[in-house]
C-alpha positions in Angstrom: 0.0 0.0 0.0 1.3 3.5 -0.8 2.0 6.0 2.0 -0.8 8.2 0.6 -3.3 5.4 0.8 -2.2 4.5 4.3 -2.5 8.1 5.5 -6.1 8.3 4.2 -7.0 5.1 6.1 -5.1 6.2 9.2 -7.0 9.5 9.3 -10.2 7.6 8.9 -9.2 5.3 11.8 -8.5 8.3 14.0 -11.9 9.8 13.4 -13.8 6.5 13.6 -12.1 5.2 16.7 -11.2 8.4 18.6 -13.4 11.2 17.2 -10.7 13.8 17.0 -6.9 14.0 16.5 -6.6 15.4 20.1 -8.5 12.4 21.5 -6.3 10.1 19.6 -3.2 11.9 20.9 -4.5 11.6 24.5 -5.1 7.8 23.9 -1.6 7.3 22.5 0.1 9.6 25.1 1.5 12.0 22.6 0.9 15.6 21.6 -1.8 16.8 19.2 1.0 18.4 17.2 2.7 15.0 16.7 -0.5 13.5 15.4 -0.9 16.4 13.0 2.6 15.9 11.7 1.9 12.2 11.2 -1.4 12.6 9.3 0.3 15.1 7.0 3.0 12.5 6.3 5.9 14.5 7.9 6.6 12.0 10.7 6.0 8.2 10.8 3.4 6.7 13.2 4.7 4.8 16.2 4.3 1.1 16.6 1.5 1.7 19.2 -0.4 3.9 16.7 0.0 1.3 14.0 -1.2 -1.5 16.3 -4.2 0.5 17.3 -5.1 1.0 13.7 -4.4 -2.6 12.8 -1.3 -2.1 10.7 2.3 -3.1 10.6 5.2 -1.2 9.0 7.3 -2.9 6.3 10.1 -1.1 4.7 11.4 -2.2 1.3 14.6 -0.9 -0.2 14.9 -0.5 -3.9 18.3 -0.2 -5.6 18.6 0.7 -9.2 21.6 0.9 -11.5 22.1 3.0 -14.7 24.8 2.8 -17.3 27.2 5.6 -16.8 28.0 7.9 -19.7 31.6 7.9 -20.7 
C-alpha cells in the first residue's frame, strides 16, 4: 500500500475510533502536534499507533543501476 493510501486510512481510523486528533493523541500519550505531523506525512506513526489502527510497517529498499555515460 502506498503511503498516501495508508495516511487516508489512518486519518479515517483516527476519526472513527477516537473522534478527533486530540482524543487520539491523548489515547496514545503524545501531543496533538505530533498526530498532526503524522497525518500530514511528515513523521512516521509509532508502533503503538499502527497496532491501534491494525497495521504493521514494512520497509522495502529498492536499488537501481544505470549505465554511466563515458
